DOBALUM-907429 format. One record per residue (C-alpha): residue in three letters; x, y, z. Coordinates in Angstrom, 1 decimal. Example, Ala and Ser with C-alpha at 12.3 -4.5 7.8 and 13.67 -1.06 7.14 Angstrom:
+---------+--------+--------+--------+
! residuo !     xx !     yy !     zz !
+---------+--------+--------+--------+
!     ALA !   12.3 !   -4.5 !    7.8 !
!     SER !   13.7 !   -1.1 !    7.1 !
+---------+--------+--------+--------+
% end
This chain:
+---------+--------+--------+--------+
! residuo !     xx !     yy !     zz !
+---------+--------+--------+--------+
!     UNK !    9.5 !   13.4 !   -8.5 !
!     UNK !   11.9 !   10.5 !   -9.2 !
!     UNK !    9.7 !    7.7 !  -10.4 !
!     UNK !   12.4 !    5.2 !   -9.4 !
!     UNK !   12.3 !    6.2 !   -5.8 !
!     UNK !   11.7 !    3.4 !   -3.3 !
!     UNK !    9.6 !    3.2 !   -0.2 !
!     UNK !   11.5 !    4.6 !    2.7 !
!     UNK !   11.6 !    3.7 !    6.4 !
!     UNK !    9.7 !    6.9 !    7.2 !
!     UNK !    6.0 !    6.2 !    7.2 !
!     UNK !    4.9 !    9.7 !    6.1 !
!     UNK !    7.3 !    9.7 !    3.2 !
!     UNK !    6.3 !    6.2 !    2.1 !
!     UNK !    2.6 !    7.3 !    2.1 !
!     UNK !    3.4 !   10.4 !    0.0 !
!     UNK !    5.3 !    8.2 !   -2.5 !
!     UNK !    2.4 !    5.8 !   -2.8 !
!     UNK !    0.0 !    8.7 !   -3.4 !
!     UNK !    2.4 !   10.1 !   -6.0 !
!     UNK !    2.5 !    6.7 !   -7.8 !
!     UNK !   -1.3 !    6.5 !   -7.8 !
!     UNK !   -1.6 !   10.0 !   -9.2 !
!     UNK !    0.9 !    9.2 !  -11.9 !
!     UNK !   -1.1 !    6.2 !  -12.8 !
!     UNK !   -4.3 !    8.2 !  -12.9 !
!     UNK !   -2.8 !   10.8 !  -15.2 !
!     UNK !   -1.2 !    8.1 !  -17.4 !
!     UNK !   -4.7 !    6.6 !  -17.9 !
!     UNK !   -6.1 !   10.0 !  -18.8 !
!     UNK !   -8.4 !   10.4 !  -15.8 !
!     UNK !   -9.1 !   13.7 !  -14.1 !
!     UNK !   -9.7 !   13.6 !  -10.3 !
!     UNK !  -13.4 !   13.9 !  -11.0 !
!     UNK !  -13.3 !   10.8 !  -13.3 !
!     UNK !  -11.5 !    8.7 !  -10.6 !
!     UNK !  -14.0 !    9.9 !   -8.0 !
!     UNK !  -16.9 !    8.6 !  -10.2 !
!     UNK !  -15.1 !    5.3 !  -11.0 !
!     UNK !  -14.0 !    4.6 !   -7.4 !
!     UNK !  -16.9 !    6.1 !   -5.4 !
!     UNK !  -14.3 !    8.0 !   -3.3 !
!     UNK !  -15.3 !   11.6 !   -2.6 !
!     UNK !  -13.4 !   14.3 !   -4.4 !
!     UNK !  -12.1 !   15.9 !   -1.2 !
!     UNK !  -10.7 !   12.6 !    0.0 !
!     UNK !   -9.0 !   11.8 !   -3.2 !
!     UNK !   -7.5 !   15.3 !   -3.4 !
!     UNK !   -6.2 !   15.0 !    0.2 !
!     UNK !   -4.8 !   11.6 !   -0.6 !
!     UNK !   -2.8 !   12.8 !   -3.6 !
!     UNK !   -1.4 !   15.7 !   -1.5 !
!     UNK !   -0.7 !   13.9 !    1.8 !
!     UNK !   -0.9 !   10.2 !    1.2 !
!     UNK !   -3.5 !    9.9 !    4.0 !
!     UNK !   -6.6 !    7.7 !    3.2 !
!     UNK !   -8.3 !    4.7 !    4.7 !
!     UNK !   -7.4 !    1.3 !    3.4 !
!     UNK !  -10.9 !    0.8 !    2.1 !
!     UNK !  -10.8 !    3.9 !    0.0 !
!     UNK !   -7.2 !    3.1 !   -1.1 !
!     UNK !   -8.5 !   -0.3 !   -2.3 !
!     UNK !  -11.4 !    1.3 !   -4.2 !
!     UNK !   -9.0 !    3.7 !   -5.9 !
!     UNK !   -6.7 !    0.8 !   -6.9 !
!     UNK !   -9.7 !   -1.2 !   -8.2 !
!     UNK !  -10.8 !    1.8 !  -10.3 !
!     UNK !   -7.3 !    1.9 !  -11.8 !
!     UNK !   -7.2 !   -1.8 !  -12.4 !
!     UNK !   -4.4 !   -2.3 !   -9.9 !
!     UNK !   -6.2 !   -3.9 !   -6.9 !
!     UNK !   -4.6 !   -7.3 !   -7.5 !
!     UNK !   -1.3 !   -5.7 !   -6.4 !
!     UNK !   -2.6 !   -5.5 !   -2.8 !
!     UNK !   -2.6 !   -9.3 !   -2.6 !
!     UNK !    1.1 !   -9.2 !   -3.3 !
!     UNK !    1.7 !   -7.3 !    0.0 !
!     UNK !    0.2 !  -10.1 !    2.1 !
!     UNK !    2.1 !  -13.0 !    0.6 !
!     UNK !    4.2 !  -15.1 !    3.0 !
!     UNK !    7.9 !  -15.0 !    2.2 !
!     UNK !    9.3 !  -17.6 !   -0.2 !
!     UNK !   11.3 !  -20.4 !    1.3 !
!     UNK !   14.7 !  -20.3 !   -0.4 !
!     UNK !   16.2 !  -23.5 !    1.0 !
!     UNK !   15.5 !  -26.6 !    3.0 !
!     UNK !   17.6 !  -25.1 !    5.8 !
!     UNK !   15.0 !  -22.4 !    6.3 !
!     UNK !   12.4 !  -25.1 !    6.8 !
!     UNK !   14.5 !  -26.7 !    9.5 !
!     UNK !   15.2 !  -23.5 !   11.4 !
!     UNK !   13.5 !  -23.6 !   14.9 !
!     UNK !   10.6 !  -21.3 !   15.4 !
!     UNK !   10.8 !  -18.6 !   18.0 !
!     UNK !    9.1 !  -19.6 !   21.2 !
!     UNK !    7.8 !  -16.8 !   23.4 !
!     UNK !    7.9 !  -17.0 !   27.1 !
!     UNK !    4.9 !  -16.6 !   29.3 !
!     UNK !    4.1 !  -13.2 !   30.8 !
!     UNK !    4.5 !  -12.6 !   34.5 !
!     UNK !    8.1 !  -13.4 !   34.9 !
!     UNK !    9.7 !  -16.1 !   37.0 !
!     UNK !    7.8 !  -17.3 !   40.1 !
+---------+--------+--------+--------+
% end
Protein backbone atom coordinates (compact mmCIF):
# COMPACT_ATOMS: atom_id res chain seq x y z
CA UNK A 1 0.00 0.00 0.00
CA UNK A 2 1.14 3.50 -0.79
CA UNK A 3 1.91 5.08 2.59
CA UNK A 4 1.51 8.55 1.08
CA UNK A 5 -2.09 7.85 0.14
CA UNK A 6 -4.59 10.36 1.45
CA UNK A 7 -8.04 9.91 2.91
CA UNK A 8 -10.62 9.72 0.14
CA UNK A 9 -14.20 10.86 -0.13
CA UNK A 10 -15.35 7.24 0.04
CA UNK A 11 -16.00 6.34 3.69
CA UNK A 12 -15.15 2.65 3.37
CA UNK A 13 -11.86 3.37 1.61
CA UNK A 14 -10.98 5.99 4.21
CA UNK A 15 -11.61 3.53 7.05
CA UNK A 16 -9.48 0.90 5.35
CA UNK A 17 -6.66 3.42 4.96
CA UNK A 18 -6.84 4.41 8.64
CA UNK A 19 -6.74 0.74 9.62
CA UNK A 20 -3.73 0.21 7.38
CA UNK A 21 -1.93 3.13 9.01
CA UNK A 22 -2.67 1.76 12.47
CA UNK A 23 -1.38 -1.67 11.43
CA UNK A 24 1.79 -0.12 10.00
CA UNK A 25 2.34 1.69 13.30
CA UNK A 26 1.76 -1.53 15.26
CA UNK A 27 4.28 -3.40 13.12
CA UNK A 28 6.75 -0.49 13.26
CA UNK A 29 6.61 -0.62 17.05
CA UNK A 30 7.22 -4.37 17.00
CA UNK A 31 3.83 -5.38 18.40
CA UNK A 32 2.00 -8.54 17.41
CA UNK A 33 -1.79 -8.42 17.31
CA UNK A 34 -1.81 -10.25 20.63
CA UNK A 35 0.49 -7.62 22.16
CA UNK A 36 -1.75 -4.78 21.04
CA UNK A 37 -4.80 -6.63 22.38
CA UNK A 38 -3.21 -6.89 25.79
CA UNK A 39 -2.07 -3.26 25.79
CA UNK A 40 -5.35 -1.82 24.55
CA UNK A 41 -7.90 -4.15 26.10
CA UNK A 42 -9.50 -4.68 22.67
CA UNK A 43 -10.42 -8.28 21.83
CA UNK A 44 -8.24 -10.09 19.29
CA UNK A 45 -11.18 -10.70 16.94
CA UNK A 46 -12.15 -7.01 16.99
CA UNK A 47 -8.60 -5.90 16.28
CA UNK A 48 -8.17 -8.42 13.46
CA UNK A 49 -11.48 -7.33 11.90
CA UNK A 50 -10.44 -3.68 12.21
CA UNK A 51 -7.14 -4.28 10.43
CA UNK A 52 -8.93 -6.09 7.60
CA UNK A 53 -12.00 -3.87 7.18
CA UNK A 54 -11.44 -0.61 9.04
CA UNK A 55 -14.63 -1.19 11.03
CA UNK A 56 -14.48 -0.63 14.80
CA UNK A 57 -16.20 1.50 17.44
CA UNK A 58 -14.76 4.91 18.24
CA UNK A 59 -14.12 3.78 21.81
CA UNK A 60 -12.04 0.80 20.70
CA UNK A 61 -10.26 2.95 18.11
CA UNK A 62 -9.32 5.37 20.88
CA UNK A 63 -8.06 2.50 23.07
CA UNK A 64 -5.89 1.23 20.21
CA UNK A 65 -4.44 4.68 19.53
CA UNK A 66 -3.78 5.12 23.26
CA UNK A 67 -1.88 1.83 23.37
CA UNK A 68 0.21 3.02 20.41
CA UNK A 69 0.84 6.40 22.05
CA UNK A 70 -1.10 8.25 19.33
CA UNK A 71 -4.35 9.17 21.16
CA UNK A 72 -3.44 12.86 21.21
CA UNK A 73 -3.97 12.93 17.43
CA UNK A 74 -7.74 12.45 17.90
CA UNK A 75 -7.87 15.89 19.51
CA UNK A 76 -6.55 17.38 16.28
CA UNK A 77 -9.65 16.15 14.45
CA UNK A 78 -12.03 18.20 16.58
CA UNK A 79 -10.18 21.51 16.40
CA UNK A 80 -12.07 24.50 15.00
CA UNK A 81 -10.65 25.91 11.77
CA UNK A 82 -8.00 28.58 12.09
CA UNK A 83 -9.02 32.12 11.24
CA UNK A 84 -6.77 33.31 8.48
CA UNK A 85 -7.79 36.97 8.28
CA UNK A 86 -9.95 39.64 9.91
CA UNK A 87 -12.25 39.42 6.89
CA UNK A 88 -13.22 35.93 7.99
CA UNK A 89 -14.24 37.29 11.39
CA UNK A 90 -16.48 39.87 9.75
CA UNK A 91 -18.27 37.41 7.47
CA UNK A 92 -21.95 37.11 8.40
CA UNK A 93 -22.99 33.80 9.90
CA UNK A 94 -25.60 31.74 8.12
CA UNK A 95 -29.07 32.18 9.60
CA UNK A 96 -31.43 29.28 9.17
CA UNK A 97 -35.11 29.81 8.56
CA UNK A 98 -37.84 28.37 10.73
CA UNK A 99 -39.47 25.10 9.74
CA UNK A 100 -43.00 25.02 8.53
CA UNK A 101 -42.68 27.34 5.59
CA UNK A 102 -44.48 30.62 4.99
CA UNK A 103 -47.90 31.15 6.63
